[in-house]
Backbone bond lengths (Angstrom), bond angles and torsions (degrees), N, CA, C in turn:
res aa  C-N    CA-C-N  psi(-1)  N-CA   C-N-CA  omega(-1)  CA-C   N-CA-C  phi
1 M - - - 1.473 - - 1.523 110.51 -
2 N 1.310 115.21 141.54 1.459 120.85 176.28 1.526 108.33 -86.51
3 F 1.338 116.56 95.29 1.466 120.70 -174.66 1.525 112.06 -69.24
4 K 1.322 117.41 -30.10 1.460 119.11 178.03 1.526 110.71 -66.10
5 K 1.314 116.35 -41.32 1.462 120.29 177.06 1.526 109.95 -64.43
6 L 1.329 115.99 -38.26 1.465 119.89 178.25 1.527 110.87 -58.97
7 I 1.329 116.82 -42.67 1.465 120.80 179.10 1.530 110.67 -65.11
8 V 1.316 117.15 -45.51 1.470 121.16 179.56 1.523 110.56 -60.86
9 D 1.330 116.70 -49.02 1.460 121.05 -178.95 1.534 111.45 -63.92
10 S 1.324 116.12 -37.21 1.463 120.25 -179.30 1.524 111.33 -69.44
11 G 1.333 116.44 -33.87 1.462 120.04 176.18 1.516 111.40 -62.55
12 L 1.324 116.41 -44.32 1.464 120.52 177.86 1.523 110.60 -65.64
13 R 1.318 115.47 -38.80 1.463 119.91 179.44 1.528 111.36 -64.15
14 M 1.323 116.58 -43.36 1.454 120.41 179.46 1.528 110.79 -64.83
15 L 1.325 116.27 -42.12 1.460 121.11 179.26 1.522 110.82 -62.52
16 N 1.331 116.56 -45.81 1.459 121.27 -176.66 1.529 112.61 -74.05
17 S 1.322 116.98 -18.08 1.462 120.70 179.43 1.525 111.64 -77.19
18 G 1.323 116.65 -15.68 1.452 120.71 -176.15 1.515 113.23 85.71
19 Y 1.324 117.68 10.31 1.460 121.75 -178.41 1.520 112.50 -87.82
20 T 1.312 116.62 0.43 1.457 120.55 173.69 1.527 108.38 -161.63
21 I 1.321 116.66 167.64 1.452 121.54 173.91 1.515 109.21 -136.79
22 E 1.318 115.43 161.18 1.463 121.72 178.67 1.531 111.02 50.83
23 T 1.337 117.03 -121.33 1.469 120.82 -176.73 1.526 111.86 -111.43
24 W 1.318 117.59 11.65 1.459 120.72 -177.16 1.525 111.07 -70.18
25 G 1.323 114.39 157.51 1.459 119.89 178.75 1.520 111.57 81.33
26 N 1.315 115.39 172.65 1.461 120.92 178.76 1.520 109.97 -161.97
27 I 1.322 115.21 162.37 1.467 121.82 -172.34 1.524 109.23 -138.99
28 S 1.319 115.45 144.98 1.468 119.06 172.60 1.518 110.45 -146.12
29 Y 1.315 114.65 159.87 1.462 121.41 174.64 1.518 108.68 -141.58
30 R 1.343 115.66 134.70 1.467 121.01 179.20 1.519 109.25 -103.12
31 D 1.326 115.79 124.51 1.459 121.39 173.11 1.526 107.27 -77.68
32 K 1.325 117.27 109.02 1.458 120.43 -174.67 1.530 113.20 -68.67
33 E 1.319 117.25 -14.21 1.468 120.43 177.27 1.530 111.64 -78.98
34 T 1.324 116.90 -36.00 1.468 120.80 -175.63 1.526 112.94 -113.71
35 N 1.347 116.88 -14.14 1.462 123.18 -173.77 1.522 112.84 65.96
36 L 1.324 117.14 14.82 1.451 120.38 173.56 1.528 109.21 -79.83
37 V 1.331 115.86 144.72 1.458 121.65 -175.86 1.526 109.38 -115.21
38 Y 1.324 116.03 129.95 1.465 123.68 -179.47 1.529 107.98 -102.77
39 L 1.335 116.61 126.52 1.461 121.84 -170.64 1.521 112.31 -128.59
40 T 1.327 115.35 149.34 1.462 119.55 171.64 1.531 109.36 -70.27
41 P 1.331 117.47 148.25 1.463 120.65 177.33 1.526 110.98 -75.13
42 S 1.314 116.68 159.04 1.453 122.05 -177.40 1.529 111.86 -75.82
43 G 1.330 116.26 131.18 1.456 121.96 168.71 1.508 116.49 66.60
44 M 1.325 118.26 24.86 1.454 120.73 178.36 1.520 110.50 -109.22
45 D 1.328 115.92 139.77 1.456 122.31 179.05 1.530 108.94 -63.82
46 Y 1.327 116.19 130.96 1.466 120.41 -177.81 1.524 112.30 -62.26
47 S 1.315 117.05 -25.36 1.464 120.22 -179.63 1.524 112.26 -76.45
48 T 1.327 117.24 -10.24 1.471 120.26 -178.59 1.529 113.11 -112.64
49 I 1.328 117.54 -12.04 1.467 120.61 -176.41 1.525 110.54 -67.50
50 I 1.331 115.92 135.00 1.458 122.00 174.85 1.529 108.26 -119.01
51 E 1.306 116.73 173.85 1.462 120.66 -175.07 1.524 112.94 -59.14
52 D 1.316 117.14 -35.26 1.469 120.01 179.99 1.523 112.58 -67.30
53 D 1.333 117.59 -16.06 1.467 121.00 179.02 1.526 112.80 -83.10
54 V 1.327 116.88 -16.80 1.460 121.14 -178.34 1.531 109.57 -69.44
55 V 1.322 115.86 136.92 1.467 121.61 -178.95 1.524 109.27 -104.68
56 V 1.327 115.92 138.71 1.465 121.45 179.86 1.525 108.62 -117.80
57 C 1.324 116.44 130.44 1.465 119.84 177.64 1.519 110.37 -139.00
58 D 1.333 116.32 168.30 1.453 119.87 173.99 1.522 108.94 -90.26
59 L 1.327 117.10 179.57 1.460 120.73 -175.28 1.524 113.29 -70.14
60 D 1.331 117.02 -9.51 1.463 120.74 174.88 1.520 112.45 -96.07
61 G 1.342 116.03 1.33 1.456 120.44 177.46 1.510 115.18 89.63
62 N 1.331 117.71 5.75 1.464 120.83 177.84 1.526 109.56 -76.74
63 I 1.322 116.99 122.16 1.463 120.59 -178.89 1.521 109.52 -74.55
64 V 1.322 115.28 127.20 1.461 120.56 -179.32 1.528 111.45 -111.23
65 E 1.341 116.29 -13.23 1.458 118.96 179.26 1.519 109.07 -160.22
66 G 1.337 115.47 140.31 1.459 120.36 177.15 1.518 111.66 111.79
67 T 1.330 115.16 150.40 1.462 121.06 -178.89 1.529 112.62 -111.31
68 R 1.317 116.95 -7.16 1.459 120.75 -179.21 1.534 110.63 -84.25
69 I 1.333 115.56 159.86 1.457 121.05 171.23 1.527 107.01 -79.19
70 P 1.328 118.55 126.85 1.471 119.83 -178.76 1.517 111.62 -72.06
71 T 1.320 115.83 167.35 1.449 121.76 178.48 1.521 112.47 -47.49
72 I 1.326 116.44 144.95 1.458 122.02 179.37 1.527 111.40 -61.64
73 E 1.347 116.55 -21.29 1.454 120.51 -179.10 1.527 112.77 -95.77
74 T 1.315 117.06 23.84 1.462 120.23 177.88 1.528 111.17 -54.58
75 G 1.322 116.89 -43.91 1.461 120.62 -179.76 1.513 112.46 -60.25
76 L 1.326 116.93 -37.24 1.466 121.06 177.82 1.526 110.11 -64.37
77 H 1.315 117.09 -47.77 1.468 121.01 179.65 1.524 110.87 -58.50
78 L 1.320 116.48 -47.65 1.463 119.99 -177.61 1.521 111.34 -65.50
79 A 1.332 117.21 -37.25 1.459 120.83 179.08 1.525 110.92 -63.46
80 V 1.334 116.53 -39.42 1.465 120.26 178.71 1.523 110.21 -66.95
81 Y 1.323 117.69 -44.05 1.467 119.94 179.17 1.529 111.62 -60.67
82 K 1.321 117.31 -38.49 1.458 120.67 179.54 1.522 111.60 -69.04
83 A 1.330 116.44 -37.09 1.466 120.84 -178.05 1.522 112.83 -80.23
84 R 1.333 115.88 -27.05 1.468 120.49 -175.24 1.526 109.21 -130.10
85 P 1.328 118.74 81.74 1.464 121.91 -174.46 1.522 114.54 -62.92
86 E 1.339 117.88 -15.56 1.463 119.69 178.28 1.529 111.86 -80.95
87 V 1.321 116.83 -10.72 1.468 122.15 -178.85 1.525 110.18 -85.62
88 N 1.329 116.03 131.52 1.471 120.99 177.49 1.526 113.20 -122.60
89 A 1.338 117.18 -8.26 1.465 120.44 -178.16 1.519 109.92 -140.65
90 I 1.324 116.26 138.03 1.459 121.72 -179.72 1.526 109.37 -135.18
91 L 1.332 115.37 130.71 1.459 122.25 174.23 1.520 108.47 -118.20
92 H 1.318 116.70 126.14 1.465 120.55 170.19 1.512 106.16 -106.36
93 T 1.341 115.85 110.41 1.453 122.11 -173.40 1.525 111.46 -112.76
94 H 1.340 115.38 168.59 1.466 121.54 177.32 1.529 109.09 -130.11
95 P 1.329 117.74 59.43 1.465 120.59 -179.33 1.529 111.06 -77.76
96 I 1.321 116.77 152.66 1.468 120.91 -170.19 1.524 112.60 -66.23
97 Y 1.322 117.58 -57.02 1.468 119.57 -172.03 1.521 111.79 -67.75
98 S 1.322 117.28 -41.69 1.461 119.67 177.58 1.520 110.87 -61.91
99 T 1.322 116.18 -39.30 1.463 120.08 -178.37 1.526 111.52 -69.52
100 V 1.326 117.47 -28.32 1.469 120.11 174.02 1.529 109.70 -56.30
101 F 1.331 116.37 -47.25 1.465 120.02 -179.32 1.518 111.51 -70.52
102 S 1.324 117.10 -32.75 1.466 119.12 177.60 1.522 110.64 -65.87
103 C 1.328 116.85 -36.50 1.472 120.29 178.59 1.523 111.42 -68.49
104 M 1.331 116.90 -33.01 1.459 121.03 178.36 1.532 112.11 -81.41
105 G 1.331 115.72 -10.18 1.454 119.01 -177.07 1.511 112.98 72.00
106 K 1.342 116.18 25.41 1.459 121.36 -177.91 1.525 110.97 -104.45
107 D 1.318 115.76 148.59 1.452 121.56 176.17 1.527 110.00 -82.93
108 V 1.328 116.74 158.68 1.463 122.35 173.54 1.526 107.31 -107.17
109 P 1.332 118.13 110.21 1.465 120.71 -176.18 1.529 112.39 -79.15
110 L 1.305 115.33 169.01 1.466 121.21 178.54 1.524 107.86 -85.71
111 I 1.331 116.40 93.34 1.466 121.13 -174.22 1.523 112.49 -106.79
112 I 1.344 118.11 -10.35 1.456 121.32 178.62 1.522 108.93 -130.41
113 D 1.328 116.14 156.98 1.459 120.85 -177.24 1.525 112.37 -57.84
114 E 1.341 115.92 -39.77 1.463 119.46 -178.40 1.528 111.36 -60.35
115 A 1.339 116.14 -37.80 1.460 120.17 178.51 1.522 110.51 -67.92
116 A 1.327 116.45 -42.10 1.464 120.61 178.80 1.518 111.19 -60.37
117 Q 1.324 116.14 -38.18 1.460 121.10 -178.05 1.521 112.76 -74.32
118 T 1.321 116.70 -31.71 1.465 121.06 -166.83 1.524 114.65 -108.69
119 L 1.323 117.88 -37.66 1.465 120.54 -170.36 1.523 113.93 -86.64
120 G 1.327 117.26 -11.93 1.461 119.97 173.58 1.511 114.40 78.29
121 D 1.308 117.16 -42.84 1.459 123.11 -178.17 1.525 107.57 -161.57
122 V 1.315 115.99 172.26 1.459 121.04 175.81 1.533 110.00 -51.03
123 C 1.317 116.32 138.83 1.466 120.36 175.63 1.523 107.85 -84.29
124 R 1.320 116.16 104.19 1.466 121.40 -174.37 1.529 111.10 -91.78
125 T 1.314 114.98 150.27 1.465 120.14 175.66 1.521 109.71 -92.67
126 A 1.326 115.50 122.55 1.468 120.82 178.56 1.520 110.25 -71.58
127 E 1.308 116.71 150.83 1.459 120.98 175.48 1.526 109.66 -61.32
128 Y 1.331 115.50 150.12 1.459 119.62 -176.14 1.530 111.78 -67.58
129 A 1.324 114.26 140.99 1.461 122.71 170.13 1.522 106.81 -154.06
130 L 1.302 117.31 157.16 1.464 120.83 -177.30 1.517 111.47 -64.74
131 P 1.339 117.32 144.90 1.465 121.30 177.19 1.529 111.08 -55.41
132 G 1.324 115.19 137.47 1.454 120.71 177.10 1.511 115.36 79.36
133 S 1.337 117.25 0.09 1.467 119.65 -176.52 1.527 111.43 -86.58
134 P 1.339 117.35 151.73 1.475 120.43 174.39 1.524 111.59 -57.65
135 Q 1.347 116.85 -32.47 1.463 119.74 179.99 1.520 111.33 -65.80
136 L 1.332 117.34 -37.64 1.459 119.63 178.35 1.522 110.32 -64.51
137 A 1.335 116.81 -41.78 1.462 120.65 177.48 1.522 110.62 -59.65
138 E 1.323 116.25 -44.21 1.460 120.93 179.58 1.529 111.04 -64.26
139 N 1.336 116.37 -43.12 1.462 119.96 -179.77 1.525 112.02 -65.24
140 C 1.324 116.11 -36.27 1.462 121.40 178.78 1.527 110.51 -64.35
141 V 1.312 116.52 -48.09 1.471 121.07 179.76 1.520 110.37 -59.72
142 K 1.326 116.83 -41.18 1.459 121.45 179.35 1.524 110.90 -64.06
143 A 1.335 117.36 -42.74 1.459 121.00 -179.32 1.521 111.81 -67.20
144 L 1.313 117.59 -36.37 1.463 120.94 178.31 1.521 111.48 -68.57
145 G 1.325 116.37 -37.78 1.452 119.13 -175.79 1.519 110.64 62.73
146 Q 1.321 116.64 -149.37 1.456 120.73 -177.67 1.526 113.75 -106.88
147 R 1.342 117.08 -6.05 1.466 119.28 -175.96 1.520 114.32 -117.99
148 A 1.315 117.83 -33.48 1.462 120.51 -174.04 1.521 111.89 -70.47
149 T 1.322 115.67 146.27 1.465 121.03 175.40 1.524 111.38 -104.05
150 S 1.331 115.55 6.06 1.466 119.00 177.44 1.511 110.16 -153.63
151 C 1.320 115.20 155.37 1.463 121.79 169.29 1.522 107.28 -151.18
152 L 1.316 115.43 165.94 1.454 121.70 175.93 1.513 109.13 -108.85
153 L 1.315 116.43 143.91 1.457 122.38 173.80 1.516 106.92 -100.29
154 K 1.319 117.81 124.75 1.463 121.86 -174.22 1.530 110.69 -51.17
155 A 1.340 115.10 120.22 1.462 123.11 178.71 1.529 113.39 60.25
156 H 1.336 116.60 27.22 1.462 117.71 -169.21 1.528 114.33 -143.44
157 G 1.325 119.87 -3.03 1.452 119.14 179.10 1.514 113.13 109.01
158 A 1.330 116.24 -157.14 1.464 122.00 -172.18 1.524 111.49 -125.36
159 V 1.327 115.03 154.66 1.465 122.74 171.06 1.522 107.14 -122.08
160 C 1.322 116.54 123.69 1.460 122.08 -178.43 1.526 109.19 -124.36
161 V 1.334 116.34 136.80 1.459 120.37 -174.39 1.519 110.49 -128.82
162 G 1.338 115.13 159.80 1.456 120.71 176.78 1.505 111.24 -164.41
163 D 1.314 115.85 168.58 1.467 118.72 177.01 1.520 111.37 -77.37
164 T 1.320 116.22 -17.60 1.467 122.37 173.63 1.521 108.78 -134.14
165 M 1.321 116.44 166.21 1.462 119.62 177.50 1.523 110.41 -65.97
166 E 1.325 116.85 -37.35 1.462 120.29 178.50 1.526 110.44 -62.03
167 A 1.333 116.11 -40.11 1.462 120.11 178.91 1.522 110.94 -64.92
168 A 1.325 117.75 -40.32 1.461 121.21 178.91 1.527 110.94 -64.59
169 F 1.326 117.92 -38.26 1.456 120.87 177.23 1.532 111.06 -67.62
170 K 1.334 116.78 -36.58 1.458 119.97 176.75 1.525 110.32 -62.23
171 V 1.323 116.38 -43.26 1.464 120.72 177.00 1.528 109.95 -59.08
172 S 1.322 117.37 -43.50 1.462 121.33 -179.69 1.526 111.48 -59.60
173 R 1.329 115.63 -44.32 1.469 119.76 -179.15 1.523 111.42 -65.96
174 V 1.335 115.84 -46.43 1.463 119.89 -177.42 1.525 110.86 -66.48
175 L 1.331 117.32 -39.72 1.460 120.34 178.17 1.520 110.76 -60.75
176 E 1.317 117.64 -46.76 1.463 120.26 -177.30 1.526 111.34 -66.67
177 I 1.327 117.42 -39.65 1.470 120.23 177.28 1.524 110.30 -63.93
178 T 1.332 116.72 -43.27 1.462 120.93 179.66 1.526 110.72 -62.86
179 A 1.332 116.35 -43.61 1.464 120.49 178.92 1.523 111.21 -62.53
180 Q 1.320 116.71 -39.67 1.467 120.19 179.48 1.528 110.75 -65.09
181 I 1.329 116.56 -46.30 1.465 120.57 178.75 1.525 110.33 -61.60
182 Y 1.320 116.20 -43.78 1.468 121.16 -179.09 1.527 110.85 -62.00
183 Q 1.335 116.37 -43.74 1.464 120.47 -179.95 1.522 110.79 -63.64
184 M 1.323 117.47 -39.34 1.453 121.22 -179.34 1.532 111.46 -68.35
185 I 1.331 116.62 -38.06 1.465 120.06 177.21 1.525 110.42 -65.52
186 L 1.329 116.79 -45.66 1.461 120.15 -179.81 1.518 111.25 -62.04
187 A 1.340 116.53 -32.65 1.463 120.58 -178.94 1.527 112.03 -65.90
188 T 1.331 117.21 -22.99 1.459 120.68 178.10 1.529 111.50 -79.50
189 G 1.323 116.89 -13.63 1.456 121.05 -177.22 1.514 113.34 87.73
190 C 1.324 116.44 3.33 1.465 120.62 -179.30 1.525 110.78 -86.45
191 N 1.325 115.57 155.08 1.452 120.64 172.08 1.517 109.38 -75.67
192 C 1.321 115.75 154.04 1.464 120.04 -178.81 1.525 108.57 -133.38
193 P 1.324 118.25 88.31 1.460 120.17 -178.08 1.524 112.06 -67.07
194 E 1.310 115.96 146.58 1.462 121.05 175.68 1.525 109.70 -76.97
195 L 1.313 115.69 160.99 1.457 120.15 170.61 1.525 108.43 -65.41
196 S 1.320 116.67 149.89 1.462 119.92 179.06 1.522 110.07 -69.74
197 Q 1.320 116.44 154.77 1.459 120.70 177.59 1.524 111.09 -59.76
198 E 1.325 116.19 -35.10 1.464 120.40 178.72 1.526 110.91 -63.10
199 D 1.342 115.77 -45.07 1.462 119.45 179.34 1.526 111.91 -69.18
200 I 1.326 116.56 -36.80 1.465 120.33 177.61 1.523 110.32 -61.26
201 Q 1.313 117.06 -47.39 1.462 121.27 179.19 1.526 111.51 -62.65
202 A 1.341 115.91 -38.11 1.464 119.87 178.66 1.523 110.81 -64.50
203 M 1.349 116.79 -42.40 1.460 120.47 179.15 1.520 111.79 -65.30
204 Q 1.330 116.86 -40.34 1.454 120.21 179.88 1.529 111.27 -67.08
205 E 1.321 116.47 -38.23 1.460 120.39 177.26 1.524 110.78 -68.06
206 F 1.325 116.33 -36.86 1.463 121.65 177.78 1.528 110.86 -60.15
207 V 1.330 115.96 -44.94 1.467 120.09 -179.80 1.521 111.04 -63.76
208 K 1.329 116.13 -39.04 1.462 120.49 -177.51 1.531 112.85 -70.33
209 T 1.322 116.79 -36.15 1.470 119.78 -167.66 1.522 115.81 -114.52
210 K 1.340 118.14 -22.75 1.460 118.65 -170.73 1.519 115.03 -127.55
211 Y 1.327 117.94 -20.89 1.466 120.23 -174.06 1.518 111.15 -80.57
212 G 1.326 116.71 139.11 1.466 120.96 176.42 1.525 112.21 90.51
213 Q 1.315 115.12 -173.15 1.453 121.82 -177.63 1.529 110.73 -84.88
214 R 1.317 115.68 145.85 1.461 119.77 177.31 1.522 109.83 -69.72
215 K 1.335 114.30 140.49 1.475 118.86 -179.18 1.524 109.83 -89.73
């Protein structure tokens, strides 16, 4: 697979999805065969990035390929990969509804079946830390825990992960839809109970064993 092309294409996809604007957000992909990480460059418009702009580093942050400065959140990406070895793709997005909850410091609970199936656990808001700081990376890893596929960065947007880039984009879509529904329910003044843990586990097991076509 051409991982540099994947990063370029994913940047355009994220931009066109409305999950970010200008140069905000960042993307990475880990090659599970080599453990090399492919990252978007810092401060470049996604519509102008080409494959030569993609930066490649190892899990310790040593650049092995590329001349650009990598995203300021490189440390965050690497920290997540180290903490969650099953993760191969990370999207840091700035979607509107999810960011509303991140600014309030509120979590997004699993209130719909799609969230139960996709998000793994409650989407928690990490404690605030400055962008690009080691503390933000640490707070992000803590908020993700070992089960969640998403978390919010206080006043800073969302982090969505997956074993593939497609899976990470699915998490991004489901998180934003869930946040929008949750915000609309709260606006009515009504309570919004979460799904029970029993039902959440049943939905997750259903996706693993019964959903889709047999292979």
